[in-house]
PDB file of N, CA, C, O and CB in Angstrom:
ATOM      1  N   MET A   1     -40.950  12.924  38.110  1.00  0.00           N
ATOM      2  CA  MET A   1     -39.448  12.875  37.523  1.00  0.00           C
ATOM      3  C   MET A   1     -39.663  13.342  36.244  1.00  0.00           C
ATOM      4  O   MET A   1     -40.512  12.844  35.506  1.00  0.00           O
ATOM      5  CB  MET A   1     -38.674  11.403  37.479  1.00  0.00           C
ATOM      6  N   ASN A   2     -38.597  14.726  35.773  1.00  0.00           N
ATOM      7  CA  ASN A   2     -38.368  15.434  35.127  1.00  0.00           C
ATOM      8  C   ASN A   2     -38.679  14.031  33.612  1.00  0.00           C
ATOM      9  O   ASN A   2     -38.121  12.935  33.656  1.00  0.00           O
ATOM     10  CB  ASN A   2     -36.917  16.275  35.638  1.00  0.00           C
ATOM     11  N   PRO A   3     -39.457  14.366  32.670  1.00  0.00           N
ATOM     12  CA  PRO A   3     -40.048  13.443  31.938  1.00  0.00           C
ATOM     13  C   PRO A   3     -38.651  13.551  30.564  1.00  0.00           C
ATOM     14  O   PRO A   3     -38.713  12.782  29.605  1.00  0.00           O
ATOM     15  CB  PRO A   3     -41.924  13.930  31.549  1.00  0.00           C
ATOM     16  N   ALA A   4     -37.711  14.390  30.665  1.00  0.00           N
ATOM     17  CA  ALA A   4     -36.231  14.429  29.823  1.00  0.00           C
ATOM     18  C   ALA A   4     -35.667  13.859  30.233  1.00  0.00           C
ATOM     19  O   ALA A   4     -34.765  13.559  29.452  1.00  0.00           O
ATOM     20  CB  ALA A   4     -35.426  15.390  29.627  1.00  0.00           C
ATOM     21  N   ARG A   5     -35.519  13.173  31.607  1.00  0.00           N
ATOM     22  CA  ARG A   5     -34.599  13.084  32.297  1.00  0.00           C
ATOM     23  C   ARG A   5     -34.958  11.130  32.607  1.00  0.00           C
ATOM     24  O   ARG A   5     -34.161  10.409  33.208  1.00  0.00           O
ATOM     25  CB  ARG A   5     -34.651  14.402  33.588  1.00  0.00           C
ATOM     26  N   GLN A   6     -36.065  10.727  32.130  1.00  0.00           N
ATOM     27  CA  GLN A   6     -36.297   9.221  32.486  1.00  0.00           C
ATOM     28  C   GLN A   6     -34.929   8.515  31.859  1.00  0.00           C
ATOM     29  O   GLN A   6     -33.855   8.859  31.366  1.00  0.00           O
ATOM     30  CB  GLN A   6     -37.865   8.549  31.730  1.00  0.00           C
ATOM     31  N   LYS A   7     -35.644   7.332  32.190  1.00  0.00           N
ATOM     32  CA  LYS A   7     -34.731   5.965  32.043  1.00  0.00           C
ATOM     33  C   LYS A   7     -35.269   5.475  30.818  1.00  0.00           C
ATOM     34  O   LYS A   7     -36.193   6.126  30.332  1.00  0.00           O
ATOM     35  CB  LYS A   7     -34.855   4.754  33.313  1.00  0.00           C
ATOM     36  N   TRP A   8     -34.853   4.403  30.195  1.00  0.00           N
ATOM     37  CA  TRP A   8     -35.424   3.820  29.033  1.00  0.00           C
ATOM     38  C   TRP A   8     -36.090   2.703  29.919  1.00  0.00           C
ATOM     39  O   TRP A   8     -36.714   2.239  28.965  1.00  0.00           O
ATOM     40  CB  TRP A   8     -34.330   3.347  27.748  1.00  0.00           C
ATOM     41  N   ASP A   9     -36.372   2.099  30.695  1.00  0.00           N
ATOM     42  CA  ASP A   9     -36.925   1.077  31.176  1.00  0.00           C
ATOM     43  C   ASP A   9     -38.315   2.205  31.895  1.00  0.00           C
ATOM     44  O   ASP A   9     -39.324   1.675  32.360  1.00  0.00           O
ATOM     45  CB  ASP A   9     -35.743   0.044  32.252  1.00  0.00           C
ATOM     46  N   GLU A  10     -38.183   3.455  31.883  1.00  0.00           N
ATOM     47  CA  GLU A  10     -39.416   4.179  32.645  1.00  0.00           C
ATOM     48  C   GLU A  10     -40.387   4.876  31.522  1.00  0.00           C
ATOM     49  O   GLU A  10     -41.489   5.381  31.737  1.00  0.00           O
ATOM     50  CB  GLU A  10     -38.808   5.451  33.776  1.00  0.00           C
ATOM     51  N   LEU A  11     -39.691   4.773  30.254  1.00  0.00           N
ATOM     52  CA  LEU A  11     -40.539   5.235  29.069  1.00  0.00           C
ATOM     53  C   LEU A  11     -41.711   4.329  28.553  1.00  0.00           C
ATOM     54  O   LEU A  11     -41.705   3.099  28.497  1.00  0.00           O
ATOM     55  CB  LEU A  11     -39.621   5.433  27.913  1.00  0.00           C
ATOM     56  N   ALA A  12     -42.718   5.184  28.186  1.00  0.00           N
ATOM     57  CA  ALA A  12     -43.759   4.590  27.352  1.00  0.00           C
ATOM     58  C   ALA A  12     -43.558   3.463  26.246  1.00  0.00           C
ATOM     59  O   ALA A  12     -42.591   3.757  25.544  1.00  0.00           O
ATOM     60  CB  ALA A  12     -44.294   5.630  26.724  1.00  0.00           C
ATOM     61  N   PRO A  13     -44.141   2.300  25.875  1.00  0.00           N
ATOM     62  CA  PRO A  13     -43.644   1.634  24.882  1.00  0.00           C
ATOM     63  C   PRO A  13     -43.553   2.699  23.522  1.00  0.00           C
ATOM     64  O   PRO A  13     -42.627   2.882  22.732  1.00  0.00           O
ATOM     65  CB  PRO A  13     -44.555   0.338  24.710  1.00  0.00           C
ATOM     66  N   SER A  14     -44.772   3.248  23.593  1.00  0.00           N
ATOM     67  CA  SER A  14     -45.024   4.104  22.274  1.00  0.00           C
ATOM     68  C   SER A  14     -43.218   5.326  22.372  1.00  0.00           C
ATOM     69  O   SER A  14     -42.211   5.532  21.695  1.00  0.00           O
ATOM     70  CB  SER A  14     -47.132   5.305  22.551  1.00  0.00           C
ATOM     71  N   ARG A  15     -43.702   5.676  23.390  1.00  0.00           N
ATOM     72  CA  ARG A  15     -41.916   6.741  23.371  1.00  0.00           C
ATOM     73  C   ARG A  15     -40.665   5.929  22.943  1.00  0.00           C
ATOM     74  O   ARG A  15     -39.718   6.682  22.713  1.00  0.00           O
ATOM     75  CB  ARG A  15     -41.302   7.353  25.213  1.00  0.00           C
ATOM     76  N   LYS A  16     -40.405   4.721  22.782  1.00  0.00           N
ATOM     77  CA  LYS A  16     -39.513   3.846  22.969  1.00  0.00           C
ATOM     78  C   LYS A  16     -40.092   3.694  21.701  1.00  0.00           C
ATOM     79  O   LYS A  16     -39.325   4.585  21.337  1.00  0.00           O
ATOM     80  CB  LYS A  16     -39.356   2.835  24.135  1.00  0.00           C
ATOM     81  N   ARG A  17     -40.776   3.390  20.578  1.00  0.00           N
ATOM     82  CA  ARG A  17     -40.950   2.776  19.170  1.00  0.00           C
ATOM     83  C   ARG A  17     -40.499   4.502  18.468  1.00  0.00           C
ATOM     84  O   ARG A  17     -39.793   4.783  17.499  1.00  0.00           O
ATOM     85  CB  ARG A  17     -42.959   1.935  18.765  1.00  0.00           C
ATOM     86  N   VAL A  18     -41.114   5.231  19.257  1.00  0.00           N
ATOM     87  CA  VAL A  18     -40.365   6.897  18.567  1.00  0.00           C
ATOM     88  C   VAL A  18     -39.027   6.933  18.506  1.00  0.00           C
ATOM     89  O   VAL A  18     -38.577   7.243  17.402  1.00  0.00           O
ATOM     90  CB  VAL A  18     -40.617   8.336  19.492  1.00  0.00           C
ATOM     91  N   LEU A  19     -38.308   6.726  19.300  1.00  0.00           N
ATOM     92  CA  LEU A  19     -37.630   6.949  19.217  1.00  0.00           C
ATOM     93  C   LEU A  19     -36.296   6.081  18.749  1.00  0.00           C
ATOM     94  O   LEU A  19     -35.207   6.574  18.452  1.00  0.00           O
ATOM     95  CB  LEU A  19     -37.864   7.423  19.939  1.00  0.00           C
ATOM     96  N   VAL A  20     -36.664   4.571  18.755  1.00  0.00           N
ATOM     97  CA  VAL A  20     -35.622   3.465  18.096  1.00  0.00           C
ATOM     98  C   VAL A  20     -35.942   3.963  16.439  1.00  0.00           C
ATOM     99  O   VAL A  20     -35.101   3.707  15.578  1.00  0.00           O
ATOM    100  CB  VAL A  20     -36.116   1.439  18.521  1.00  0.00           C
ATOM    101  N   VAL A  21     -37.348   4.760  16.049  1.00  0.00           N
ATOM    102  CA  VAL A  21     -37.548   4.893  14.743  1.00  0.00           C
ATOM    103  C   VAL A  21     -37.076   6.184  14.228  1.00  0.00           C
ATOM    104  O   VAL A  21     -37.108   6.537  13.049  1.00  0.00           O
ATOM    105  CB  VAL A  21     -38.859   4.689  14.467  1.00  0.00           C
ATOM    106  N   LEU A  22     -36.613   6.882  15.277  1.00  0.00           N
ATOM    107  CA  LEU A  22     -36.060   8.069  14.778  1.00  0.00           C
ATOM    108  C   LEU A  22     -34.604   7.942  14.877  1.00  0.00           C
ATOM    109  O   LEU A  22     -33.899   8.716  14.230  1.00  0.00           O
ATOM    110  CB  LEU A  22     -36.565   9.266  15.489  1.00  0.00           C
ATOM    111  N   GLY A  23     -34.072   7.021  15.641  1.00  0.00           N
ATOM    112  CA  GLY A  23     -32.580   6.631  15.193  1.00  0.00           C
ATOM    113  C   GLY A  23     -32.326   5.839  13.890  1.00  0.00           C
ATOM    114  O   GLY A  23     -31.363   5.936  13.129  1.00  0.00           O
ATOM    115  N   VAL A  24     -33.696   4.816  13.782  1.00  0.00           N
ATOM    116  CA  VAL A  24     -33.055   4.320  12.145  1.00  0.00           C
ATOM    117  C   VAL A  24     -33.165   5.008  11.098  1.00  0.00           C
ATOM    118  O   VAL A  24     -32.719   4.624  10.016  1.00  0.00           O
ATOM    119  CB  VAL A  24     -33.590   3.171  11.557  1.00  0.00           C
ATOM    120  N   VAL A  25     -33.757   6.085  11.266  1.00  0.00           N
ATOM    121  CA  VAL A  25     -33.686   7.350   9.781  1.00  0.00           C
ATOM    122  C   VAL A  25     -32.419   7.717  10.133  1.00  0.00           C
ATOM    123  O   VAL A  25     -31.458   7.544   9.383  1.00  0.00           O
ATOM    124  CB  VAL A  25     -34.908   8.982   9.666  1.00  0.00           C
ATOM    125  N   ASP A  26     -32.343   8.218  11.235  1.00  0.00           N
ATOM    126  CA  ASP A  26     -31.063   8.666  11.357  1.00  0.00           C
ATOM    127  C   ASP A  26     -29.843   8.403  10.818  1.00  0.00           C
ATOM    128  O   ASP A  26     -29.193   9.032   9.982  1.00  0.00           O
ATOM    129  CB  ASP A  26     -30.874   8.574  12.234  1.00  0.00           C
ATOM    130  N   ALA A  27     -29.591   7.291  11.461  1.00  0.00           N
ATOM    131  CA  ALA A  27     -28.597   5.799  10.573  1.00  0.00           C
ATOM    132  C   ALA A  27     -28.717   5.871   9.363  1.00  0.00           C
ATOM    133  O   ALA A  27     -27.711   6.099   8.692  1.00  0.00           O
ATOM    134  CB  ALA A  27     -29.055   4.148  10.785  1.00  0.00           C
ATOM    135  N   GLY A  28     -29.740   5.730   8.859  1.00  0.00           N
ATOM    136  CA  GLY A  28     -29.754   5.060   7.644  1.00  0.00           C
ATOM    137  C   GLY A  28     -29.666   6.801   6.625  1.00  0.00           C
ATOM    138  O   GLY A  28     -28.994   6.696   5.599  1.00  0.00           O
ATOM    139  N   LEU A  29     -30.043   7.688   6.785  1.00  0.00           N
ATOM    140  CA  LEU A  29     -29.443   8.868   6.361  1.00  0.00           C
ATOM    141  C   LEU A  29     -28.142   8.977   6.631  1.00  0.00           C
ATOM    142  O   LEU A  29     -27.629   8.996   5.513  1.00  0.00           O
ATOM    143  CB  LEU A  29     -30.018   9.895   6.829  1.00  0.00           C
ATOM    144  N   ARG A  30     -27.301   9.060   7.413  1.00  0.00           N
ATOM    145  CA  ARG A  30     -25.838   9.076   7.622  1.00  0.00           C
ATOM    146  C   ARG A  30     -25.022   8.414   7.047  1.00  0.00           C
ATOM    147  O   ARG A  30     -23.887   8.759   6.719  1.00  0.00           O
ATOM    148  CB  ARG A  30     -25.523   8.853   8.622  1.00  0.00           C
ATOM    149  N   ALA A  31     -25.663   7.176   6.842  1.00  0.00           N
ATOM    150  CA  ALA A  31     -24.733   5.910   5.963  1.00  0.00           C
ATOM    151  C   ALA A  31     -25.006   6.462   4.373  1.00  0.00           C
ATOM    152  O   ALA A  31     -24.086   6.505   3.557  1.00  0.00           O
ATOM    153  CB  ALA A  31     -25.512   3.891   6.226  1.00  0.00           C
ATOM    154  N   TRP A  32     -26.291   6.846   4.071  1.00  0.00           N
ATOM    155  CA  TRP A  32     -26.477   7.364   2.800  1.00  0.00           C
ATOM    156  C   TRP A  32     -25.774   8.211   2.468  1.00  0.00           C
ATOM    157  O   TRP A  32     -25.078   8.093   1.460  1.00  0.00           O
ATOM    158  CB  TRP A  32     -27.491   7.757   2.561  1.00  0.00           C
ATOM    159  N   ALA A  33     -25.767   9.398   3.299  1.00  0.00           N
ATOM    160  CA  ALA A  33     -24.481  10.571   2.962  1.00  0.00           C
ATOM    161  C   ALA A  33     -23.077  10.442   2.880  1.00  0.00           C
ATOM    162  O   ALA A  33     -22.394  11.255   2.258  1.00  0.00           O
ATOM    163  CB  ALA A  33     -24.428  11.520   3.871  1.00  0.00           C
ATOM    164  N   LEU A  34     -22.510   9.259   3.597  1.00  0.00           N
ATOM    165  CA  LEU A  34     -21.124   8.904   4.359  1.00  0.00           C
ATOM    166  C   LEU A  34     -20.910   8.729   2.694  1.00  0.00           C
ATOM    167  O   LEU A  34     -20.282   9.507   1.976  1.00  0.00           O
ATOM    168  CB  LEU A  34     -20.874   7.358   5.789  1.00  0.00           C
ATOM    169  N   VAL A  35     -21.766   7.205   2.175  1.00  0.00           N
ATOM    170  CA  VAL A  35     -21.635   6.277   1.004  1.00  0.00           C
ATOM    171  C   VAL A  35     -21.536   7.437  -0.281  1.00  0.00           C
ATOM    172  O   VAL A  35     -20.707   7.295  -1.181  1.00  0.00           O
ATOM    173  CB  VAL A  35     -23.100   5.093   0.892  1.00  0.00           C
ATOM    174  N   ASP A  36     -22.589   8.711  -0.233  1.00  0.00           N
ATOM    175  CA  ASP A  36     -22.381   9.324  -1.129  1.00  0.00           C
ATOM    176  C   ASP A  36     -21.338  10.471  -1.278  1.00  0.00           C
ATOM    177  O   ASP A  36     -21.287  11.226  -2.249  1.00  0.00           O
ATOM    178  CB  ASP A  36     -23.373   9.577  -1.324  1.00  0.00           C
ATOM    179  N   LEU A  37     -20.464  10.512  -0.130  1.00  0.00           N
ATOM    180  CA  LEU A  37     -19.938  11.598  -0.144  1.00  0.00           C
ATOM    181  C   LEU A  37     -18.403  10.639  -1.136  1.00  0.00           C
ATOM    182  O   LEU A  37     -17.779  10.958  -2.148  1.00  0.00           O
ATOM    183  CB  LEU A  37     -19.833  12.441   1.650  1.00  0.00           C
ATOM    184  N   ARG A  38     -18.315   9.497  -0.261  1.00  0.00           N
ATOM    185  CA  ARG A  38     -17.106   9.033  -0.217  1.00  0.00           C
ATOM    186  C   ARG A  38     -17.068   8.548  -2.055  1.00  0.00           C
ATOM    187  O   ARG A  38     -15.976   8.137  -2.447  1.00  0.00           O
ATOM    188  CB  ARG A  38     -16.948   7.737   1.133  1.00  0.00           C
ATOM    189  N   LYS A  39     -17.759   8.583  -2.677  1.00  0.00           N
ATOM    190  CA  LYS A  39     -18.200   8.612  -4.055  1.00  0.00           C
ATOM    191  C   LYS A  39     -17.762   9.491  -4.973  1.00  0.00           C
ATOM    192  O   LYS A  39     -17.194   9.147  -6.009  1.00  0.00           O
ATOM    193  CB  LYS A  39     -19.379   8.740  -4.109  1.00  0.00           C
ATOM    194  N   ARG A  40     -18.009  10.709  -4.634  1.00  0.00           N
ATOM    195  CA  ARG A  40     -17.864  12.330  -5.386  1.00  0.00           C
ATOM    196  C   ARG A  40     -16.571  12.683  -5.147  1.00  0.00           C
ATOM    197  O   ARG A  40     -15.767  12.477  -4.237  1.00  0.00           O
ATOM    198  CB  ARG A  40     -18.861  13.647  -4.751  1.00  0.00           C
ATOM    199  N   SER A  41     -16.567  13.227  -6.118  1.00  0.00           N
ATOM    200  CA  SER A  41     -15.296  13.945  -6.277  1.00  0.00           C
ATOM    201  C   SER A  41     -15.403  15.079  -5.530  1.00  0.00           C
ATOM    202  O   SER A  41     -16.539  15.434  -5.218  1.00  0.00           O
ATOM    203  CB  SER A  41     -14.935  14.282  -7.655  1.00  0.00           C
ATOM    204  N   ALA A  42     -14.302  15.841  -5.112  1.00  0.00           N
ATOM    205  CA  ALA A  42     -14.129  17.205  -4.346  1.00  0.00           C
ATOM    206  C   ALA A  42     -14.799  17.771  -5.306  1.00  0.00           C
ATOM    207  O   ALA A  42     -15.808  18.279  -4.816  1.00  0.00           O
ATOM    208  CB  ALA A  42     -12.652  17.876  -3.982  1.00  0.00           C
ATOM    209  N   GLU A  43     -14.732  17.962  -6.593  1.00  0.00           N
ATOM    210  CA  GLU A  43     -15.247  19.062  -7.762  1.00  0.00           C
ATOM    211  C   GLU A  43     -17.064  19.100  -7.480  1.00  0.00           C
ATOM    212  O   GLU A  43     -17.878  19.994  -7.713  1.00  0.00           O
ATOM    213  CB  GLU A  43     -14.763  18.344  -9.731  1.00  0.00           C
ATOM    214  N   GLU A  44     -17.237  17.699  -6.878  1.00  0.00           N
ATOM    215  CA  GLU A  44     -19.048  17.604  -6.887  1.00  0.00           C
ATOM    216  C   GLU A  44     -19.576  17.794  -5.710  1.00  0.00           C
ATOM    217  O   GLU A  44     -20.765  17.544  -5.513  1.00  0.00           O
ATOM    218  CB  GLU A  44     -19.726  16.203  -7.299  1.00  0.00           C
ATOM    219  N   VAL A  45     -18.518  18.412  -4.458  1.00  0.00           N
ATOM    220  CA  VAL A  45     -19.215  18.602  -3.651  1.00  0.00           C
ATOM    221  C   VAL A  45     -19.031  20.248  -2.767  1.00  0.00           C
ATOM    222  O   VAL A  45     -18.016  20.786  -2.323  1.00  0.00           O
ATOM    223  CB  VAL A  45     -19.035  17.375  -2.981  1.00  0.00           C
ATOM    224  N   ASN A  46     -20.240  20.625  -2.767  1.00  0.00           N
ATOM    225  CA  ASN A  46     -19.867  21.746  -1.902  1.00  0.00           C
ATOM    226  C   ASN A  46     -19.149  22.107  -0.368  1.00  0.00           C
ATOM    227  O   ASN A  46     -19.658  21.926   0.738  1.00  0.00           O
ATOM    228  CB  ASN A  46     -20.863  22.159  -1.849  1.00  0.00           C
ATOM    229  N   GLY A  47     -17.889  22.638  -0.668  1.00  0.00           N
ATOM    230  CA  GLY A  47     -17.308  22.655   0.813  1.00  0.00           C
ATOM    231  C   GLY A  47     -16.316  21.604   0.724  1.00  0.00           C
ATOM    232  O   GLY A  47     -16.051  20.969  -0.297  1.00  0.00           O
ATOM    233  N   PRO A  48     -15.662  21.434   2.134  1.00  0.00           N
ATOM    234  CA  PRO A  48     -14.641  20.476   1.856  1.00  0.00           C
ATOM    235  C   PRO A  48     -14.820  19.001   2.065  1.00  0.00           C
ATOM    236  O   PRO A  48     -15.189  18.572   3.158  1.00  0.00           O
ATOM    237  CB  PRO A  48     -13.609  20.824   2.563  1.00  0.00           C
ATOM    238  N   LYS A  49     -14.707  18.646   1.605  1.00  0.00           N
ATOM    239  CA  LYS A  49     -15.417  16.843   2.016  1.00  0.00           C
ATOM    240  C   LYS A  49     -14.842  16.527   3.445  1.00  0.00           C
ATOM    241  O   LYS A  49     -15.413  15.666   4.114  1.00  0.00           O
ATOM    242  CB  LYS A  49     -14.706  15.260   0.740  1.00  0.00           C
ATOM    243  N   ALA A  50     -13.768  17.162   3.933  1.00  0.00           N
ATOM    244  CA  ALA A  50     -13.506  16.332   5.321  1.00  0.00           C
ATOM    245  C   ALA A  50     -14.352  16.929   5.981  1.00  0.00           C
ATOM    246  O   ALA A  50     -14.833  16.215   6.860  1.00  0.00           O
ATOM    247  CB  ALA A  50     -12.099  16.323   6.070  1.00  0.00           C
ATOM    248  N   VAL A  51     -14.888  18.303   5.923  1.00  0.00           N
ATOM    249  CA  VAL A  51     -15.864  18.681   6.785  1.00  0.00           C
ATOM    250  C   VAL A  51     -16.890  18.403   6.769  1.00  0.00           C
ATOM    251  O   VAL A  51     -17.509  18.709   7.788  1.00  0.00           O
ATOM    252  CB  VAL A  51     -16.000  19.572   6.899  1.00  0.00           C
ATOM    253  N   TRP A  52     -17.614  17.742   5.751  1.00  0.00           N
ATOM    254  CA  TRP A  52     -18.389  16.840   5.691  1.00  0.00           C
ATOM    255  C   TRP A  52     -18.419  15.709   6.247  1.00  0.00           C
ATOM    256  O   TRP A  52     -19.493  15.406   6.768  1.00  0.00           O
ATOM    257  CB  TRP A  52     -18.482  16.687   4.861  1.00  0.00           C
ATOM    258  N   ALA A  53     -17.609  15.004   6.306  1.00  0.00           N
ATOM    259  CA  ALA A  53     -17.059  13.624   6.659  1.00  0.00           C
ATOM    260  C   ALA A  53     -16.858  13.290   8.251  1.00  0.00           C
ATOM    261  O   ALA A  53     -16.868  12.192   8.808  1.00  0.00           O
ATOM    262  CB  ALA A  53     -15.646  13.490   5.945  1.00  0.00           C
ATOM    263  N   LEU A  54     -16.639  14.832   8.895  1.00  0.00           N
ATOM    264  CA  LEU A  54     -16.553  14.831  10.256  1.00  0.00           C
ATOM    265  C   LEU A  54     -17.651  15.245  10.578  1.00  0.00           C
ATOM    266  O   LEU A  54     -18.047  14.706  11.612  1.00  0.00           O
ATOM    267  CB  LEU A  54     -15.584  15.494  10.835  1.00  0.00           C
ATOM    268  N   ALA A  55     -18.593  16.245   9.992  1.00  0.00           N
ATOM    269  CA  ALA A  55     -20.033  16.305  10.961  1.00  0.00           C
ATOM    270  C   ALA A  55     -20.904  15.419  10.447  1.00  0.00           C
ATOM    271  O   ALA A  55     -22.039  15.706  10.825  1.00  0.00           O
ATOM    272  CB  ALA A  55     -20.863  17.740  11.014  1.00  0.00           C
ATOM    273  N   LEU A  56     -20.874  14.250   9.593  1.00  0.00           N
ATOM    274  CA  LEU A  56     -21.283  13.071   9.459  1.00  0.00           C
ATOM    275  C   LEU A  56     -21.031  12.310  10.570  1.00  0.00           C
ATOM    276  O   LEU A  56     -22.004  11.782  11.110  1.00  0.00           O
ATOM    277  CB  LEU A  56     -20.829  12.567   8.429  1.00  0.00           C
ATOM    278  N   SER A  57     -19.832  12.122  11.074  1.00  0.00           N
ATOM    279  CA  SER A  57     -19.599  10.900  11.513  1.00  0.00           C
ATOM    280  C   SER A  57     -19.719  11.323  12.863  1.00  0.00           C
ATOM    281  O   SER A  57     -19.832  10.320  13.567  1.00  0.00           O
ATOM    282  CB  SER A  57     -18.332  10.191  11.061  1.00  0.00           C
ATOM    283  N   VAL A  58     -19.750  12.637  13.711  1.00  0.00           N
ATOM    284  CA  VAL A  58     -19.137  13.403  14.653  1.00  0.00           C
ATOM    285  C   VAL A  58     -20.562  14.040  15.501  1.00  0.00           C
ATOM    286  O   VAL A  58     -20.960  13.792  16.639  1.00  0.00           O
ATOM    287  CB  VAL A  58     -18.048  14.579  13.867  1.00  0.00           C
ATOM    288  N   VAL A  59     -21.053  14.834  14.576  1.00  0.00           N
ATOM    289  CA  VAL A  59     -22.217  15.512  15.223  1.00  0.00           C
ATOM    290  C   VAL A  59     -23.596  14.701  15.399  1.00  0.00           C
ATOM    291  O   VAL A  59     -24.154  13.966  14.584  1.00  0.00           O
ATOM    292  CB  VAL A  59     -22.508  16.736  14.400  1.00  0.00           C
ATOM    293  N   ASN A  60     -23.882  14.963  16.373  1.00  0.00           N
ATOM    294  CA  ASN A  60     -25.536  14.099  16.686  1.00  0.00           C
ATOM    295  C   ASN A  60     -26.577  15.479  16.525  1.00  0.00           C
ATOM    296  O   ASN A  60     -26.888  16.483  17.165  1.00  0.00           O
ATOM    297  CB  ASN A  60     -25.742  13.208  18.806  1.00  0.00           C
ATOM    298  N   SER A  61     -26.851  14.885  15.368  1.00  0.00           N
ATOM    299  CA  SER A  61     -27.967  16.194  14.779  1.00  0.00           C
ATOM    300  C   SER A  61     -29.546  15.507  14.434  1.00  0.00           C
ATOM    301  O   SER A  61     -30.330  16.107  13.700  1.00  0.00           O
ATOM    302  CB  SER A  61     -27.249  16.991  12.979  1.00  0.00           C
ATOM    303  N   ALA A  62     -29.786  14.575  14.877  1.00  0.00           N
ATOM    304  CA  ALA A  62     -30.595  13.420  14.685  1.00  0.00           C
ATOM    305  C   ALA A  62     -31.597  13.801  13.284  1.00  0.00           C
ATOM    306  O   ALA A  62     -32.810  14.010  13.267  1.00  0.00           O
ATOM    307  CB  ALA A  62     -31.499  13.106  16.188  1.00  0.00           C
ATOM    308  N   GLY A  63     -30.748  13.805  12.296  1.00  0.00           N
ATOM    309  CA  GLY A  63     -30.963  13.591  10.526  1.00  0.00           C
ATOM    310  C   GLY A  63     -30.839  15.032  10.166  1.00  0.00           C
ATOM    311  O   GLY A  63     -31.484  15.479   9.217  1.00  0.00           O
ATOM    312  N   VAL A  64     -30.018  15.808  10.898  1.00  0.00           N
ATOM    313  CA  VAL A  64     -30.140  17.573  10.139  1.00  0.00           C
ATOM    314  C   VAL A  64     -28.667  17.448   9.493  1.00  0.00           C
ATOM    315  O   VAL A  64     -28.506  18.235   8.560  1.00  0.00           O
ATOM    316  CB  VAL A  64     -30.287  19.340  11.565  1.00  0.00           C
ATOM    317  N   VAL A  65     -28.021  16.971   9.664  1.00  0.00           N
ATOM    318  CA  VAL A  65     -26.841  17.286   9.377  1.00  0.00           C
ATOM    319  C   VAL A  65     -26.709  16.155   7.892  1.00  0.00           C
ATOM    320  O   VAL A  65     -26.247  16.688   6.883  1.00  0.00           O
ATOM    321  CB  VAL A  65     -25.781  17.078  10.819  1.00  0.00           C
ATOM    322  N   PRO A  66     -27.005  15.042   7.819  1.00  0.00           N
ATOM    323  CA  PRO A  66     -26.961  14.631   6.728  1.00  0.00           C
ATOM    324  C   PRO A  66     -28.136  14.650   5.771  1.00  0.00           C
ATOM    325  O   PRO A  66     -28.155  14.004   4.723  1.00  0.00           O
ATOM    326  CB  PRO A  66     -26.542  13.616   6.908  1.00  0.00           C
ATOM    327  N   ALA A  67     -29.030  15.367   6.162  1.00  0.00           N
ATOM    328  CA  ALA A  67     -30.153  15.984   5.127  1.00  0.00           C
ATOM    329  C   ALA A  67     -29.738  17.148   4.737  1.00  0.00           C
ATOM    330  O   ALA A  67     -30.178  17.520   3.649  1.00  0.00           O
ATOM    331  CB  ALA A  67     -31.577  16.211   5.659  1.00  0.00           C
ATOM    332  N   ALA A  68     -29.020  17.844   5.291  1.00  0.00           N
ATOM    333  CA  ALA A  68     -28.422  19.160   4.626  1.00  0.00           C
ATOM    334  C   ALA A  68     -27.157  19.171   3.427  1.00  0.00           C
ATOM    335  O   ALA A  68     -26.920  19.921   2.479  1.00  0.00           O
ATOM    336  CB  ALA A  68     -27.851  19.975   5.864  1.00  0.00           C
ATOM    337  N   TYR A  69     -26.360  17.721   4.082  1.00  0.00           N
ATOM    338  CA  TYR A  69     -25.354  17.264   3.008  1.00  0.00           C
ATOM    339  C   TYR A  69     -26.076  16.790   1.423  1.00  0.00           C
ATOM    340  O   TYR A  69     -25.650  17.054   0.299  1.00  0.00           O
ATOM    341  CB  TYR A  69     -24.518  15.880   3.724  1.00  0.00           C
ATOM    342  N   LEU A  70     -27.231  16.055   1.795  1.00  0.00           N
ATOM    343  CA  LEU A  70     -28.220  15.648   0.976  1.00  0.00           C
ATOM    344  C   LEU A  70     -28.904  16.327   0.102  1.00  0.00           C
ATOM    345  O   LEU A  70     -29.283  15.849  -0.968  1.00  0.00           O
ATOM    346  CB  LEU A  70     -28.942  15.227   1.537  1.00  0.00           C
ATOM    347  N   VAL A  71     -29.217  18.017   0.650  1.00  0.00           N
ATOM    348  CA  VAL A  71     -29.742  18.854  -0.231  1.00  0.00           C
ATOM    349  C   VAL A  71     -29.111  19.951  -0.586  1.00  0.00           C
ATOM    350  O   VAL A  71     -29.295  20.490  -1.678  1.00  0.00           O
ATOM    351  CB  VAL A  71     -30.770  19.168   0.104  1.00  0.00           C
ATOM    352  N   VAL A  72     -28.177  20.454   0.449  1.00  0.00           N
ATOM    353  CA  VAL A  72     -26.998  21.648  -0.133  1.00  0.00           C
ATOM    354  C   VAL A  72     -25.860  20.910  -0.850  1.00  0.00           C
ATOM    355  O   VAL A  72     -25.680  20.930  -2.068  1.00  0.00           O
ATOM    356  CB  VAL A  72     -26.195  22.617   1.223  1.00  0.00           C
ATOM    357  N   GLY A  73     -24.904  20.072   0.307  1.00  0.00           N
ATOM    358  CA  GLY A  73     -23.750  19.790   0.243  1.00  0.00           C
ATOM    359  C   GLY A  73     -23.612  19.047  -1.324  1.00  0.00           C
ATOM    360  O   GLY A  73     -22.501  19.110  -1.850  1.00  0.00           O
ATOM    361  N   ARG A  74     -24.320  18.603  -1.796  1.00  0.00           N
ATOM    362  CA  ARG A  74     -24.129  17.938  -3.243  1.00  0.00           C
ATOM    363  C   ARG A  74     -23.708  18.696  -4.718  1.00  0.00           C
ATOM    364  O   ARG A  74     -24.936  18.612  -4.696  1.00  0.00           O
ATOM    365  CB  ARG A  74     -25.458  17.342  -3.514  1.00  0.00           C
ATOM    366  N   ARG A  75     -23.401  19.120  -5.537  1.00  0.00           N
ATOM    367  CA  ARG A  75     -23.951  19.707  -6.725  1.00  0.00           C
ATOM    368  C   ARG A  75     -24.223  18.837  -7.465  1.00  0.00           C
ATOM    369  O   ARG A  75     -23.836  17.672  -7.374  1.00  0.00           O
ATOM    370  CB  ARG A  75     -23.262  20.559  -7.372  1.00  0.00           C
ATOM    371  N   ARG A  76     -24.906  19.285  -8.269  1.00  0.00           N
ATOM    372  CA  ARG A  76     -25.397  18.565  -9.369  1.00  0.00           C
ATOM    373  C   ARG A  76     -25.097  18.785 -10.512  1.00  0.00           C
ATOM    374  O   ARG A  76     -25.576  18.103 -11.419  1.00  0.00           O
ATOM    375  CB  ARG A  76     -26.459  18.556  -9.438  1.00  0.00           C
TER     376      ARG A  76
END
């Protein structure tokens, strides 16, 4: 069977742990970015707030979009 198509029950425990940790990190970054975005005025954000909010809410990016917002989306 193709490893990329394995069901959850077929995964090794170590892979399950890695996936859970990555999911938790992604959720934490996404929550942090969304809270930060909500607290900032439009002048403090690079780009439209609505676009950032949509990307942070919809795009499945394994933490890339939240990290991008936290690094380049905010004005200091």
